[in-house]
C-alpha positions in Angstrom: 30.7 31.1 36.6 28.2 29.1 38.7 26.9 30.8 41.8 27.5 29.1 45.1 24.9 29.1 47.9 25.1 27.7 51.4 22.2 25.7 52.9 21.2 25.8 56.6 23.9 23.2 57.5 26.6 25.3 56.0 27.1 23.0 53.0 27.8 24.5 49.6 25.0 24.1 47.1 25.6 24.5 43.3 23.0 26.0 40.9 24.2 23.9 38.0 21.5 21.3 37.1 22.8 17.7 37.0 23.0 16.1 33.6 20.0 14.0 32.8 20.6 10.6 31.3 18.9 9.9 28.0 16.4 7.1 28.0 16.9 4.5 25.3 14.1 4.3 22.8 11.6 1.6 23.3 11.9 -1.3 20.9 9.5 -1.1 18.0 7.4 -4.2 18.6 3.9 -5.1 17.7 1.4 -5.3 20.5 -2.3 -6.0 21.0 -4.1 -4.4 24.0 -7.6 -5.7 23.4 -10.8 -4.4 21.8 -12.6 -1.1 22.4 -16.4 -0.6 21.8 -17.3 3.0 20.8 -20.4 4.7 19.6 -22.6 7.7 19.9 -24.4 7.7 23.3 -28.1 7.6 23.5 -29.7 11.1 23.7 -26.8 12.9 22.0 -28.7 13.2 18.7 -31.8 14.6 20.5 -29.6 17.0 22.4 -28.0 18.2 19.2 -31.4 18.8 17.6 -32.6 20.8 20.6 -29.4 22.9 20.5 -29.9 23.5 16.7 -33.5 24.6 17.3 -32.4 27.1 19.9 -29.8 28.5 17.5 -32.3 28.6 14.7 -34.7 30.7 16.9 -31.9 33.1 17.6 -31.0 33.3 13.9 -34.6 34.1 13.0 -34.7 36.9 15.6 -31.5 38.3 14.1 -32.9 38.2 10.6 -30.7 35.3 9.4 -32.0 32.2 7.6 -31.4 29.1 9.8 -29.8 26.0 8.3 -31.6 22.7 8.2 -30.5 20.1 10.7 -29.6 16.9 8.9 -29.3 13.8 11.2 -27.0 11.9 8.8 -24.5 14.9 8.6 -24.5 15.2 12.4 -23.9 11.5 12.9 -21.1 11.5 10.4 -19.2 14.2 12.3 -20.3 13.1 15.9 -17.5 12.3 18.3 -17.7 8.6 19.3 -17.3 7.8 23.0 -16.1 4.5 24.6 -19.0 2.4 25.9 -16.6 1.0 28.5 -13.5 2.8 29.7 -11.4 -0.3 29.9 -10.9 -2.3 26.7 -12.1 -5.9 26.5 -9.5 -8.7 26.4 -11.7 -11.0 24.4 -13.2 -10.2 21.0 -16.4 -12.1 21.9 -16.9 -10.0 25.0 -16.5 -6.8 23.0 -19.1 -8.1 20.4 -21.6 -8.8 23.2 -21.0 -5.4 24.7 -21.6 -3.8 21.3 -24.9 -5.7 20.9 -26.0 -4.6 24.3 -25.1 -1.0 23.5 -27.1 -1.1 20.3 -30.1 -2.4 22.3 -29.6 0.4 24.8 -29.9 3.0 22.1 -26.3 3.7 21.2 -25.8 4.7 17.5 -23.0 3.7 15.1 -21.5 1.2 17.6 -18.1 -0.2 16.4 -15.6 -2.6 17.8 -12.0 -1.8 17.1 -8.8 -3.6 18.0 -6.2 -1.6 20.0 -3.0 -2.7 18.4 0.2 -1.6 16.8 1.8 -3.6 14.0 5.3 -3.1 13.0 6.3 -4.5 9.6 9.6 -6.5 9.7 11.9 -5.9 6.7 13.9 -8.8 5.7 17.6 -8.0 6.1 18.8 -11.6 5.5 20.0 -12.8 2.2 18.8 -16.1 0.7 21.7 -18.3 -0.2 21.1 -21.2 -2.7 
């Protein structure tokens, strides 16, 4: 049994929530939204090395054997960041940005397409 309330105008207000309409699913279509340039920012490797040195000193004080810092391992697992927040509309512009980022000291710079491809299955029959 729903509870009835009265608002300041004296009108009855119901506590039953209105039924929400279900949205139709978006059509599965392929799209292409441009190219994103990502990489490891300059100074990140040096900052990670400093943090490792600090941790190594603490480990030595606590009597633990510190692990060796290996640049290649850190770079393999490093989180890449976007060079530019907005993706490029042209592939050539993204390549130019990637080259400038490499010159500025970014590491492991990559250009990736932001796209979704939907494979179409053939439902038609071929008649001879």
